C-alpha positions as CSV (number, residue, x, y, z in Angstrom):
1,X,-11.4,-5.3,19.4
2,X,-10.1,-5.4,15.9
3,X,-8.7,-8.5,14.2
4,X,-8.4,-10.1,10.8
5,X,-7.3,-13.7,10.1
6,X,-3.9,-12.6,8.8
7,X,-3.4,-10.1,11.7
8,X,-1.9,-7.5,9.5
9,X,-3.6,-4.6,7.6
10,X,-7.2,-4.5,8.4
11,X,-6.6,-5.2,12.1
12,X,-4.8,-1.9,12.4
13,X,-6.8,0.1,9.8
14,X,-10.0,-0.7,11.7
15,X,-8.4,0.3,15.0
16,X,-7.2,3.6,13.6
17,X,-10.6,4.4,12.1
18,X,-12.5,3.6,15.2
19,X,-10.1,5.6,17.4
20,X,-10.4,8.6,15.2
21,X,-14.2,8.3,15.0
22,X,-14.5,8.1,18.7
23,X,-12.3,11.1,19.3
24,X,-14.3,13.1,16.7
25,X,-17.6,12.1,18.4
26,X,-16.3,13.0,21.9
27,X,-16.1,9.5,23.2
28,X,-13.4,7.8,25.1
29,X,-12.2,4.6,23.5
30,X,-9.5,2.1,24.1
31,X,-8.7,-0.3,21.2
32,X,-7.0,-3.7,21.6
33,X,-5.6,-5.2,18.5
34,X,-4.8,-8.8,17.6
35,X,-2.0,-8.6,15.1
36,X,0.6,-11.1,13.9
37,X,2.8,-10.3,16.9
38,X,0.0,-10.8,19.4
39,X,-2.4,-8.7,21.4
40,X,-1.5,-5.0,21.9
41,X,-3.0,-2.3,24.1
42,X,-4.7,-5.1,26.1
43,X,-7.9,-4.2,28.0
44,X,-7.8,-4.7,31.7
45,X,-10.7,-5.9,33.9
46,X,-11.1,-2.3,35.0
47,X,-11.4,-1.1,31.3
48,X,-14.2,-3.6,30.7
49,X,-15.9,-2.9,33.9
50,X,-16.1,0.9,33.0
51,X,-17.0,0.4,29.4
52,X,-20.5,1.2,28.2
53,X,-20.2,-1.1,25.2
54,X,-17.8,-3.3,23.3
55,X,-17.3,-3.3,19.5
56,X,-15.8,-6.5,18.1
57,X,-14.7,-5.8,14.5
58,X,-13.1,-9.2,13.7
59,X,-13.1,-12.1,11.4
60,X,-11.7,-14.4,14.1
61,X,-12.9,-16.3,17.1
62,X,-13.7,-14.1,20.2
63,X,-14.3,-15.3,23.7
64,X,-17.3,-13.1,24.5
65,X,-17.4,-14.5,28.1
66,X,-15.0,-11.6,28.9
67,X,-17.8,-9.2,28.1
68,X,-20.5,-10.7,30.3
69,X,-23.1,-8.1,31.1
70,X,-21.9,-5.7,28.5
71,X,-23.5,-4.5,25.2
72,X,-21.5,-6.2,22.5
73,X,-21.7,-5.4,18.8
74,X,-20.0,-8.0,16.5
75,X,-19.2,-7.1,12.9
76,X,-16.6,-8.0,10.3
77,X,-13.3,-6.2,10.5
78,X,-14.0,-4.3,7.3
79,X,-17.0,-2.7,8.9
80,X,-14.7,-1.1,11.4
81,X,-12.9,0.6,8.5
82,X,-15.9,1.6,6.4
83,X,-18.5,2.7,9.1
84,X,-16.7,3.4,12.4
85,X,-19.1,6.3,13.4
86,X,-22.1,4.1,12.7
87,X,-20.7,1.2,14.8
88,X,-20.1,3.6,17.8
89,X,-23.8,4.6,17.6
90,X,-25.1,1.1,17.1
91,X,-23.2,-0.4,20.1
92,X,-25.5,1.7,22.4
93,X,-28.4,-0.6,21.6
94,X,-26.4,-3.8,21.0
95,X,-27.5,-7.1,22.7
96,X,-26.1,-7.7,26.2
97,X,-23.9,-10.8,26.4
98,X,-25.3,-13.2,29.1
99,X,-23.0,-13.9,31.9
100,X,-20.6,-16.9,31.6
101,X,-21.6,-18.4,28.3
102,X,-19.3,-16.5,26.1
103,X,-22.0,-16.2,23.6
104,X,-24.6,-13.6,22.9
105,X,-26.3,-13.0,19.6
106,X,-24.3,-11.6,16.8
107,X,-25.2,-8.3,15.3
108,X,-27.2,-8.6,12.1
109,X,-24.3,-7.0,10.2
110,X,-21.7,-9.4,11.5
111,X,-19.7,-11.6,9.3
112,X,-21.4,-14.9,8.6
113,X,-20.2,-18.0,10.4
114,X,-19.5,-19.0,14.0
115,X,-18.7,-16.8,17.0
116,X,-16.5,-13.9,16.0
117,X,-16.3,-15.2,12.5
118,X,-13.7,-17.9,13.0
119,X,-15.8,-20.6,11.3
120,X,-16.4,-18.2,8.5
121,X,-12.7,-17.6,8.3
122,X,-11.7,-21.3,8.3
123,X,-14.5,-22.2,5.9
124,X,-13.8,-19.4,3.5
125,X,-10.0,-19.9,3.5
126,X,-10.5,-23.7,3.0
127,X,-12.9,-23.1,0.1
128,X,-10.5,-20.6,-1.5
129,X,-7.6,-23.0,-1.1
130,X,-9.5,-25.7,-3.0
131,X,-10.6,-23.3,-5.7
132,X,-7.1,-22.0,-6.3
133,X,-5.7,-25.4,-6.9
134,X,-8.7,-26.5,-9.0
135,X,-8.6,-23.5,-11.4
136,X,-5.6,-24.7,-13.5
137,X,-7.3,-28.1,-14.0
138,X,-10.5,-26.4,-15.2
139,X,-8.6,-24.1,-17.5
140,X,-6.3,-26.7,-19.0
141,X,-8.9,-29.4,-19.3
142,X,-11.6,-27.1,-20.6
143,X,-9.4,-25.4,-23.2
144,X,-8.0,-28.7,-24.5
145,X,-11.5,-30.2,-24.8
146,X,-12.8,-27.0,-26.6
147,X,-9.8,-26.9,-28.9
148,X,-10.1,-30.6,-29.9
149,X,-13.8,-30.3,-30.5
150,X,-13.4,-27.1,-32.5
151,X,-10.7,-28.5,-34.8
152,X,-11.4,-32.2,-34.8
153,X,-15.1,-32.7,-33.9
154,X,-18.0,-33.3,-36.2
155,X,-21.7,-33.3,-35.3
156,X,-23.4,-36.8,-35.2
157,X,-27.1,-37.3,-34.9
158,X,-26.6,-39.8,-32.0
159,X,-23.4,-38.8,-30.5
160,X,-22.9,-35.0,-30.2
161,X,-19.6,-33.6,-31.4
162,X,-17.5,-36.7,-32.0
163,X,-13.8,-36.8,-32.7
164,X,-12.8,-39.9,-34.8
165,X,-10.6,-42.3,-32.9
166,X,-7.8,-42.1,-35.5
167,X,-7.7,-38.3,-35.4
168,X,-4.8,-36.3,-34.0
169,X,-7.3,-34.5,-31.8
170,X,-8.6,-37.6,-30.1
171,X,-5.7,-37.8,-27.6
172,X,-5.8,-34.1,-27.1
173,X,-9.4,-34.4,-26.1
174,X,-8.6,-37.3,-23.8
175,X,-5.9,-35.3,-22.0
176,X,-8.5,-32.5,-21.5
177,X,-10.9,-35.0,-20.1
178,X,-8.3,-36.2,-17.6
179,X,-7.9,-32.6,-16.5
180,X,-11.6,-32.2,-16.0
181,X,-11.8,-35.5,-14.2
182,X,-9.0,-34.5,-11.8
183,X,-10.5,-31.1,-11.0
184,X,-13.2,-32.4,-8.7
185,X,-10.9,-34.5,-6.4
186,X,-8.4,-31.6,-6.4
187,X,-11.1,-29.3,-5.2
188,X,-12.1,-31.7,-2.5
189,X,-8.6,-32.6,-1.5
190,X,-7.3,-29.1,-1.0
191,X,-10.3,-28.0,0.9
192,X,-9.6,-30.9,3.3
193,X,-5.9,-30.1,3.3
194,X,-6.6,-26.5,4.5
195,X,-8.7,-27.8,7.4
196,X,-6.9,-31.0,8.5
197,X,-3.4,-30.5,7.0
198,X,-1.5,-33.2,5.1
199,X,-3.3,-36.2,6.6
200,X,-6.6,-34.9,5.2
201,X,-5.3,-34.7,1.6
202,X,-5.8,-38.3,0.6
203,X,-9.2,-38.8,2.1
204,X,-10.3,-35.5,0.6
205,X,-9.1,-36.4,-2.9
206,X,-10.5,-39.9,-2.8
207,X,-13.7,-38.6,-1.4
208,X,-13.9,-36.1,-4.2
209,X,-13.3,-38.9,-6.8
210,X,-16.1,-41.0,-5.2
211,X,-18.5,-38.0,-5.2
212,X,-17.8,-37.5,-8.9
213,X,-18.2,-41.2,-9.8
214,X,-21.9,-41.9,-9.7
215,X,-21.5,-45.6,-10.7
216,X,-20.2,-46.2,-7.1
217,X,-23.6,-45.4,-5.7
218,X,-25.8,-46.4,-8.6
219,X,-26.3,-43.0,-10.1
220,X,-26.0,-42.1,-13.8
221,X,-24.2,-38.9,-12.8
222,X,-21.7,-38.0,-10.0
223,X,-22.4,-35.3,-7.4
224,X,-20.0,-32.9,-9.2
225,X,-18.4,-29.9,-7.5
226,X,-21.1,-29.6,-4.9
227,X,-20.3,-33.2,-3.8
228,X,-16.6,-32.4,-3.8
229,X,-17.1,-29.4,-1.5
230,X,-19.1,-31.7,0.9
231,X,-16.4,-34.4,0.9
232,X,-13.7,-31.8,1.3
233,X,-15.2,-30.4,4.4
234,X,-16.2,-33.8,5.8
235,X,-12.7,-35.1,5.3
236,X,-11.0,-32.1,6.8
237,X,-13.1,-32.0,9.9
238,X,-13.0,-35.8,10.3
239,X,-9.2,-35.7,10.3
240,X,-9.2,-32.9,12.8
241,X,-11.4,-34.9,15.1
242,X,-9.3,-38.0,14.8
243,X,-6.2,-36.0,15.6
244,X,-7.7,-35.1,19.0
245,X,-8.2,-38.7,20.0
246,X,-5.8,-39.9,22.7
247,X,-3.5,-42.6,21.4
248,X,-0.6,-44.5,22.9
249,X,2.8,-42.8,22.6
250,X,4.2,-45.6,20.4
251,X,1.4,-45.1,17.8
252,X,1.8,-41.3,17.4
253,X,4.5,-41.4,14.7
254,X,2.4,-43.5,12.4
255,X,-0.9,-41.6,13.0
256,X,-0.4,-38.9,10.3
257,X,1.0,-41.1,7.6
258,X,-0.9,-44.4,8.0
259,X,-3.7,-44.5,10.6
260,X,-5.4,-41.1,10.0
261,X,-5.5,-41.3,6.2
262,X,-6.6,-44.9,6.1
263,X,-9.3,-44.5,8.7
264,X,-10.6,-41.2,7.4
265,X,-10.6,-42.4,3.7
266,X,-12.5,-45.6,4.6
267,X,-15.0,-43.9,6.8
268,X,-15.7,-41.0,4.4
269,X,-15.8,-43.3,1.3
270,X,-18.3,-45.7,2.8
271,X,-20.4,-42.9,4.3
272,X,-20.7,-41.2,0.9
273,X,-21.4,-44.4,-1.0
274,X,-24.0,-45.8,1.4
275,X,-25.5,-42.7,3.1
276,X,-25.1,-39.6,0.9
277,X,-24.9,-41.3,-2.5
278,X,-28.1,-43.2,-2.4
279,X,-30.3,-40.1,-2.0
280,X,-28.4,-38.5,-4.9
281,X,-29.2,-41.5,-7.1
282,X,-32.9,-41.4,-6.0
283,X,-33.2,-37.7,-6.8
284,X,-31.6,-38.3,-10.2
285,X,-34.1,-41.0,-11.1
286,X,-37.1,-39.1,-9.9
287,X,-36.1,-35.8,-11.6
288,X,-35.9,-37.7,-14.9
289,X,-39.4,-39.2,-14.4
290,X,-40.7,-35.7,-13.4
291,X,-39.3,-34.1,-16.5
292,X,-40.8,-36.7,-18.7
293,X,-44.2,-35.8,-17.4
294,X,-43.7,-32.2,-18.4
295,X,-43.1,-32.7,-22.1
296,X,-46.7,-31.7,-22.9
297,X,-46.5,-28.5,-20.7
298,X,-45.8,-25.0,-21.8
299,X,-42.5,-24.8,-23.8
300,X,-41.5,-21.7,-21.9
301,X,-42.1,-23.3,-18.5
302,X,-40.2,-26.4,-19.5
303,X,-37.4,-24.2,-20.9
304,X,-37.2,-22.3,-17.6
305,X,-37.0,-25.6,-15.6
306,X,-34.3,-27.1,-17.9
307,X,-32.3,-23.8,-17.8
308,X,-32.4,-23.7,-14.0
309,X,-31.3,-27.3,-13.8
310,X,-28.5,-26.9,-16.3
311,X,-27.1,-23.9,-14.5
312,X,-27.5,-25.1,-11.0
313,X,-24.5,-27.4,-10.5
314,X,-22.7,-27.2,-13.9
315,X,-22.0,-30.8,-14.5
316,X,-23.4,-32.2,-11.4
317,X,-26.4,-34.6,-11.0
318,X,-29.1,-31.9,-11.6
319,X,-27.3,-30.6,-14.7
320,X,-26.8,-34.1,-16.0
321,X,-30.5,-35.0,-15.4
322,X,-31.6,-32.1,-17.6
323,X,-28.9,-32.8,-20.2
324,X,-29.6,-36.5,-20.5
325,X,-33.3,-35.9,-20.6
326,X,-32.8,-33.6,-23.6
327,X,-30.2,-35.9,-25.2
328,X,-32.6,-38.9,-24.9
329,X,-35.2,-37.1,-26.9
330,X,-32.9,-35.5,-29.4
331,X,-34.3,-37.6,-32.3
332,X,-38.0,-37.4,-31.3
333,X,-38.2,-33.9,-29.9
334,X,-35.1,-31.8,-30.7
335,X,-36.8,-28.7,-29.3
336,X,-36.0,-30.0,-25.7
337,X,-32.3,-30.3,-26.6
338,X,-32.5,-26.8,-28.1
339,X,-33.6,-25.4,-24.7
340,X,-30.7,-27.2,-23.0
341,X,-28.2,-26.2,-25.7
342,X,-29.1,-22.5,-25.2
343,X,-28.7,-22.7,-21.4
344,X,-25.5,-24.8,-21.4
345,X,-23.0,-22.0,-22.2
346,X,-24.7,-19.2,-20.2
347,X,-22.9,-19.8,-16.8
348,X,-19.4,-19.6,-18.2
349,X,-20.2,-16.8,-20.7
350,X,-22.1,-14.8,-18.0
351,X,-19.3,-15.1,-15.4
352,X,-16.7,-14.3,-18.0
353,X,-18.6,-11.2,-19.1
354,X,-18.9,-10.1,-15.4
355,X,-15.1,-10.2,-15.1
356,X,-14.8,-7.9,-18.1
357,X,-17.5,-5.5,-17.1
358,X,-16.5,-5.1,-13.4
359,X,-12.8,-5.9,-13.4
360,X,-12.3,-4.3,-10.0
361,X,-14.5,-6.9,-8.4
362,X,-12.0,-9.7,-9.3
363,X,-8.3,-10.4,-8.7
364,X,-5.9,-11.1,-11.5
365,X,-6.3,-14.8,-11.4
366,X,-10.1,-14.5,-11.5
367,X,-9.9,-12.2,-14.5
368,X,-7.7,-14.7,-16.3
369,X,-10.1,-17.5,-15.4
370,X,-12.9,-15.3,-16.8
371,X,-11.3,-15.2,-20.2
372,X,-10.9,-19.0,-20.2
373,X,-14.6,-19.3,-19.2
374,X,-15.7,-17.2,-22.2
375,X,-13.7,-19.6,-24.5
376,X,-15.2,-22.7,-22.8
377,X,-18.7,-21.2,-22.9
378,X,-18.4,-20.8,-26.7
379,X,-17.8,-24.6,-26.9
380,X,-20.6,-25.5,-24.5
381,X,-18.5,-26.4,-21.5
382,X,-20.6,-25.4,-18.5
383,X,-17.9,-26.4,-16.1
384,X,-16.0,-23.2,-17.0
385,X,-18.1,-21.4,-14.4
386,X,-17.3,-23.8,-11.6
387,X,-14.4,-21.8,-10.1
388,X,-16.6,-18.8,-9.7
389,X,-19.5,-20.8,-8.2
390,X,-17.2,-22.7,-5.8
391,X,-15.7,-19.4,-4.6
392,X,-19.1,-17.5,-4.2
393,X,-21.9,-20.1,-4.4
394,X,-24.5,-17.8,-2.8
395,X,-24.0,-15.2,-5.5
396,X,-22.9,-17.0,-8.6
397,X,-25.3,-20.0,-8.6
398,X,-28.5,-17.8,-8.4
399,X,-27.1,-15.6,-11.1
400,X,-26.3,-18.6,-13.3
401,X,-29.7,-20.0,-12.8
402,X,-31.4,-16.7,-13.6
403,X,-29.5,-16.6,-16.9
404,X,-30.1,-20.2,-17.7
405,X,-33.8,-19.9,-17.1
406,X,-34.0,-16.9,-19.5
407,X,-32.0,-18.7,-22.2
408,X,-34.1,-21.9,-21.8
409,X,-37.4,-19.9,-21.9
410,X,-36.5,-17.9,-25.0
411,X,-35.3,-21.1,-26.8
412,X,-38.5,-22.9,-25.8
413,X,-40.8,-20.0,-27.0
414,X,-39.0,-19.8,-30.3
415,X,-39.0,-23.6,-30.8
416,X,-35.3,-23.7,-31.3
417,X,-34.1,-27.2,-32.2
418,X,-30.7,-28.9,-31.7
419,X,-30.1,-32.2,-33.5
420,X,-27.0,-33.2,-31.5
421,X,-26.6,-33.8,-27.7
422,X,-24.3,-30.8,-27.1
423,X,-24.7,-27.1,-26.4
424,X,-23.2,-23.7,-26.9
425,X,-22.6,-21.5,-29.9
426,X,-20.3,-24.2,-31.4
427,X,-23.3,-26.4,-32.3
428,X,-24.9,-23.6,-34.3
429,X,-21.6,-22.9,-36.1
430,X,-21.5,-26.5,-37.1
431,X,-25.0,-26.5,-38.5
432,X,-26.8,-28.6,-35.8
433,X,-29.3,-25.9,-34.7
434,X,-32.6,-24.9,-36.2
435,X,-33.6,-21.3,-35.5
436,X,-30.1,-20.0,-35.3
437,X,-31.0,-16.3,-34.8
438,X,-33.2,-17.0,-31.8
439,X,-30.7,-19.5,-30.5
440,X,-28.0,-16.8,-30.3
441,X,-30.5,-14.3,-28.9
442,X,-31.4,-16.7,-26.1
443,X,-27.7,-17.2,-25.3
444,X,-27.1,-13.5,-25.4
445,X,-30.0,-12.6,-23.1
446,X,-29.1,-15.4,-20.7
447,X,-25.4,-14.3,-20.6
448,X,-26.3,-10.6,-19.9
449,X,-28.8,-11.6,-17.2
450,X,-26.2,-13.8,-15.5
451,X,-23.5,-11.1,-15.6
452,X,-25.9,-8.4,-14.4
453,X,-27.2,-10.5,-11.5
454,X,-23.7,-11.5,-10.5
455,X,-22.4,-8.0,-10.5
456,X,-25.5,-6.8,-8.6
457,X,-25.2,-9.5,-5.9
458,X,-21.5,-8.8,-5.5
459,X,-22.1,-5.1,-5.2
460,X,-24.8,-5.6,-2.6
461,X,-22.6,-8.0,-0.7
462,X,-19.7,-5.5,-0.7
463,X,-17.2,-6.8,-3.2
464,X,-15.8,-3.8,-4.9
465,X,-17.5,-1.5,-2.4
466,X,-16.8,2.1,-3.5
467,X,-17.0,3.7,-6.9
468,X,-14.3,2.9,-9.4
469,X,-11.5,5.3,-9.8
470,X,-7.8,5.7,-9.5
471,X,-7.7,8.5,-7.1
472,X,-7.1,8.3,-3.4
473,X,-10.4,7.7,-1.5
474,X,-11.4,10.0,1.3
475,X,-10.2,8.9,4.8
476,X,-12.9,6.6,6.0
477,X,-13.7,4.9,2.7
478,X,-11.8,1.8,3.5
479,X,-12.1,-1.8,2.4
480,X,-15.2,-3.6,1.3
481,X,-17.0,-6.1,3.5
482,X,-19.0,-9.2,2.8
483,X,-18.4,-12.9,2.6
484,X,-16.6,-12.8,-0.7
485,X,-14.4,-9.8,0.0
486,X,-12.8,-11.6,2.9
487,X,-9.8,-12.9,1.0
488,X,-8.5,-9.4,0.2
489,X,-9.4,-8.1,3.6
490,X,-7.7,-11.0,5.4
491,X,-4.3,-11.0,3.8
492,X,-3.2,-7.4,3.2
493,X,-0.5,-5.4,4.9
494,X,-1.6,-2.5,7.0
495,X,-2.1,0.1,9.6
496,X,-1.6,-0.1,13.4
497,X,-3.8,1.1,16.1
498,X,-3.4,4.3,17.9
499,X,-5.4,3.0,20.8
500,X,-5.8,5.6,23.5
501,X,-3.4,8.1,21.8
502,X,-1.2,5.1,21.2
503,X,-0.1,5.0,24.8
504,X,-1.4,1.6,25.9
505,X,-3.0,3.3,29.0
506,X,-6.5,2.7,30.1
507,X,-9.0,5.0,28.4
508,X,-9.7,8.4,30.1
509,X,-12.4,8.6,32.7
510,X,-15.1,11.1,32.0
511,X,-18.7,11.7,31.2
512,X,-18.5,10.6,27.6
513,X,-19.5,7.0,26.9
514,X,-16.7,4.6,27.0
515,X,-16.4,2.0,24.2
516,X,-14.0,-0.9,24.4
517,X,-12.5,-2.6,21.4
518,X,-10.8,-5.8,22.4
519,X,-9.0,-8.8,20.8
520,X,-9.8,-12.4,20.3
521,X,-8.1,-15.0,22.5
522,X,-6.3,-16.7,19.7
523,X,-3.9,-15.1,17.3
524,X,-3.1,-15.7,13.7
525,X,0.5,-15.6,12.8
526,X,1.9,-14.8,9.4
527,X,5.6,-14.7,8.5
528,X,5.5,-11.3,6.9
529,X,3.7,-8.1,7.7
530,X,2.0,-6.6,10.8
531,X,2.5,-3.8,13.1
532,X,3.9,-3.2,16.5
533,X,3.2,-0.4,18.9
534,X,5.6,1.9,20.5
535,X,7.6,2.4,17.3
536,X,6.7,6.0,16.9
537,X,4.1,7.7,14.8
538,X,3.9,10.4,12.2
539,X,6.0,13.3,13.2
540,X,8.0,11.4,15.8
541,X,11.4,10.8,14.2
542,X,14.2,10.0,16.5
543,X,12.2,7.6,18.7
544,X,14.6,5.2,20.5
545,X,15.4,2.3,18.3
546,X,14.7,4.3,15.1
547,X,17.9,6.1,14.6
548,X,18.9,6.8,11.1
549,X,22.4,7.6,12.1
550,X,25.6,6.3,10.6
551,X,26.2,2.6,10.8
552,X,22.6,1.5,10.4
553,X,22.5,-0.3,7.2
554,X,24.1,0.7,3.9
555,X,23.1,4.0,2.4
556,X,24.4,6.2,-0.3
557,X,27.2,8.5,1.0
558,X,25.7,11.6,2.4
559,X,22.2,10.7,1.3
560,X,19.1,11.1,3.6
561,X,17.9,7.9,5.1
562,X,14.5,7.3,6.6
563,X,12.5,4.4,8.1
564,X,15.4,3.5,10.4
565,X,17.8,3.9,7.6
566,X,16.2,1.2,5.5
567,X,15.1,3.6,2.7
568,X,17.3,6.2,1.0
569,X,17.5,8.0,-2.4
570,X,18.6,4.8,-4.1
571,X,15.4,3.0,-3.3
572,X,13.0,5.8,-4.2
573,X,11.6,6.2,-7.7
574,X,9.5,9.3,-8.3
575,X,7.1,7.7,-10.7
576,X,6.7,4.0,-11.8
577,X,6.4,3.1,-15.4
578,X,4.7,-0.3,-15.0
579,X,0.9,-0.5,-15.4
580,X,0.3,-4.0,-13.9
581,X,0.9,-5.4,-10.5
582,X,3.4,-8.1,-11.5
583,X,5.4,-5.6,-13.6
584,X,5.3,-3.1,-10.8
585,X,6.7,-5.7,-8.4
586,X,9.5,-6.5,-10.7
587,X,10.3,-2.9,-11.1
588,X,10.4,-2.4,-7.3
589,X,12.6,-5.4,-6.7
590,X,15.0,-3.9,-9.2
591,X,14.8,-0.7,-7.3
592,X,15.6,-2.5,-4.0
593,X,18.6,-4.2,-5.7
594,X,20.2,-0.8,-6.0
595,X,20.6,-0.7,-2.3
596,X,23.2,-3.5,-2.4
597,X,21.2,-5.6,0.1
598,X,19.6,-7.9,-2.5
599,X,21.6,-11.0,-3.3
600,X,19.1,-12.6,-5.7
601,X,16.7,-10.3,-7.5
602,X,14.7,-13.2,-9.0
603,X,14.3,-14.9,-5.7
604,X,13.1,-11.7,-4.1
605,X,10.5,-11.2,-6.9
606,X,9.3,-14.8,-6.5
607,X,9.0,-14.3,-2.7
608,X,6.9,-11.1,-3.1
609,X,4.7,-12.7,-5.8
610,X,4.2,-15.8,-3.5
611,X,3.1,-13.4,-0.8
612,X,0.6,-11.8,-3.1
613,X,-0.8,-15.2,-4.1
614,X,-1.7,-15.7,-0.4
615,X,-3.7,-12.5,-0.3
616,X,-3.3,-9.1,-2.0
617,X,-1.4,-6.3,-0.3
618,X,-3.5,-3.5,-1.8
619,X,-4.9,-1.8,1.2
620,X,-7.3,0.6,-0.4
621,X,-7.2,4.4,-0.3
622,X,-4.5,4.3,-3.1
623,X,-2.0,2.3,-1.0
624,X,-0.1,-1.0,-1.6
625,X,2.6,-2.5,0.6
626,X,4.0,-5.6,-1.1
627,X,6.4,-7.4,1.2
628,X,8.4,-10.6,1.8
629,X,10.6,-12.2,4.3
630,X,13.3,-14.0,2.4
631,X,17.0,-14.7,2.4
632,X,17.3,-13.0,-1.0
633,X,18.1,-9.9,1.0
634,X,20.9,-9.5,3.5
635,X,19.3,-6.7,5.6
636,X,15.9,-5.0,5.9
637,X,15.3,-2.7,2.9
638,X,12.4,-0.5,1.9
639,X,11.6,0.9,-1.6
640,X,9.0,3.5,-2.5
641,X,7.4,4.7,-5.8
642,X,4.3,6.4,-7.0
643,X,1.9,5.7,-9.9
644,X,0.3,8.6,-11.7
645,X,-2.8,6.5,-12.8
646,X,-2.8,3.9,-10.1
647,X,-1.9,0.2,-10.4
648,X,-4.7,-2.3,-10.0
649,X,-3.6,-4.1,-6.8
650,X,-6.9,-5.8,-6.1
651,X,-7.7,-3.4,-3.2
652,X,-11.0,-4.1,-1.5
653,X,-12.2,-0.5,-2.2
654,X,-11.4,-0.8,-5.9
655,X,-8.8,2.1,-5.9
656,X,-5.6,1.8,-7.8
657,X,-2.3,1.9,-5.9
658,X,-0.7,5.3,-6.3
659,X,1.6,5.1,-3.2
660,X,3.5,1.8,-3.3
661,X,6.0,0.6,-0.7
662,X,8.0,-2.6,-0.9
663,X,9.5,-4.1,2.3
664,X,11.9,-7.0,2.3
665,X,13.6,-8.5,5.3
666,X,15.9,-11.5,5.8
667,X,14.3,-14.8,6.8
668,X,16.7,-14.9,9.8
669,X,16.3,-11.2,10.8
670,X,16.5,-10.8,14.5
671,X,13.3,-9.4,16.1
672,X,10.4,-8.0,14.2
673,X,12.0,-5.1,12.4
674,X,9.7,-5.6,9.4
675,X,6.7,-5.3,11.7
676,X,8.1,-2.1,13.1
677,X,8.6,-0.6,9.7
678,X,5.1,-1.5,8.7
679,X,3.7,-0.1,12.0
680,X,5.3,3.3,11.4
681,X,4.3,3.4,7.7
682,X,0.8,2.4,8.5
683,X,0.2,5.2,11.1
684,X,1.4,7.8,8.7
685,X,-0.5,6.4,5.7
686,X,-3.8,6.6,7.6
687,X,-3.4,10.4,7.6
688,X,-4.9,11.9,4.5
689,X,-2.7,14.9,4.8
690,X,0.5,12.8,4.8
691,X,-0.7,10.9,1.7
692,X,-1.4,14.2,0.0
693,X,2.0,15.6,0.8
694,X,3.6,12.4,-0.4
695,X,1.7,12.5,-3.7
696,X,2.5,16.2,-4.3
697,X,6.2,16.0,-3.4
698,X,8.4,17.0,-6.3
699,X,11.7,15.0,-6.7
700,X,13.4,12.4,-4.7
701,X,14.7,14.8,-2.1
702,X,11.2,16.2,-1.3
703,X,9.8,12.7,-1.1
704,X,12.5,11.7,1.4
705,X,11.7,14.9,3.4
706,X,8.1,13.9,3.6
707,X,8.9,10.3,4.5
708,X,11.3,11.6,7.2
709,X,8.1,12.5,9.2
710,X,7.7,8.8,9.7
711,X,11.1,8.3,11.3
């Protein structure tokens, strides 16, 4: 079985790779896919009875009760793309699913989370939803605070960088503080929204505000972004549970707008204040007492501890404990504040540096956030690293802590002093630091350590996968796996399964081992993109329903039309001139407009960009298929272009897109024509020979001749 949450690209790419690998190894395999249009090539009871093993390459829930008594290997969908031969070998020794429980242990290489990865999928997508809405608040709030401090702040012995009340920069700073204050409830609220839909938004946001307001539970510091993540998930799942409760018919209309938000908000708020908040307050107080007992210890050890705490939750209770400890001793022992001041900027500077050093590991939004984080780090705003930590806590937080510990230790050993309760390079620029050279060295070393560890953990985890480059990867070098690569792998557009020679028939009987690949019981629909079987494959033009004869859409008089007449010489451009994804999309929408089927070019561009925001359509192996379903077009239309150097499309394997197709279909289009187009394209694009012919084609006519192989 192959399946990704969006049910588009990687579902079919994994199926294709597994089918080809089985054929090459002499095995008989039948692959069932779960795409946006449902299960295809469905396995029968006879298929499963004869199978020697089952490979589940999926990031969605799977009812493994179907496989009782069979060896079942469960992995993430990207593993089916990257290592199909290895999976076929490993399934021979995979655990046997016990009869009737639908369970069975997951393979060690499986995606993290619940059965079949569904919990991981829901959790990851909810977290990403919260982070994506939070990022603008972090950037706006952080930059306004940094700007106001830089231009209007002055160091005070007892008040950090202070902006006079009558200064023009005071309200600018206040606006920035509002942005920072809102970012925590926004994170919590939109995590909850992704899980429990609209009724969960209010309890999620209010829960996040409570988590960030320590005074509500007798703490000097709120729980920060970690508390917001907790309240977001609690609110989302609480609302989902309440929705399942049976209620009288007359009460149903008011449940989502009154009853559920009120009940969930009240329960969650009281739970956090009286149950979760109290331990946070207790920990805060005892951490402060514990640190006070360490002031006579080794300066390096104390610096390491303070650096670890500063970098751990970036503004949360642990961070605030270390900061307030240093601030409270700033007049008596400025060396302690010096350790804190060196560690404070390391998380944002380190994460920003990582986005510059390994750009292919990050999407466009993350790279922009990285630049903002560098700016915020300079001004000692640790929260600039929160978007990265919220998205990848298991990788970013340890990296931040490693860098913070190094910075704190170096500052402690060098007896760096800071006479104001603030951190970052800005305090040295303003003359508040003693031992400036070692202060900057401590920050530099900590930043490099954080960036290096982050990149290392992301590489090990699979983000970015293959070596950089703009050339087409070899066939089998597909997308990257790992918990943080899931966003790209879940929302691309992609390749359909060939199954058993694409016939939908049961796998051949024979002496070779039989391996079944089967789908989950629940689908995942998405408006645009997927594949459908039976639409023909490479070299099968003229399949019923794929005629490119007259009368099928507008085309240039006498011009060759391919892909069911949806692509002709007017929508082909031999080489693209844009060097960025957004510019390439705009160039392609202009190309589609030449077909006469586009009524609103700007609306089409917006629809395609909105689709990209949901998840990149860079498939890897040098391919991108941006697409949209929108009434900005009157009929299905396909455009194609090539890039000599490759456009960075955020592909999971890090390759730049050299073959770029754009598909646009009307919102009201009958049937699933866009899915059929994508199915035929995907089959052909999985063939390295076809990609090579397409890259080497000279002129529009030759390009159309190669594309005519698709149908």
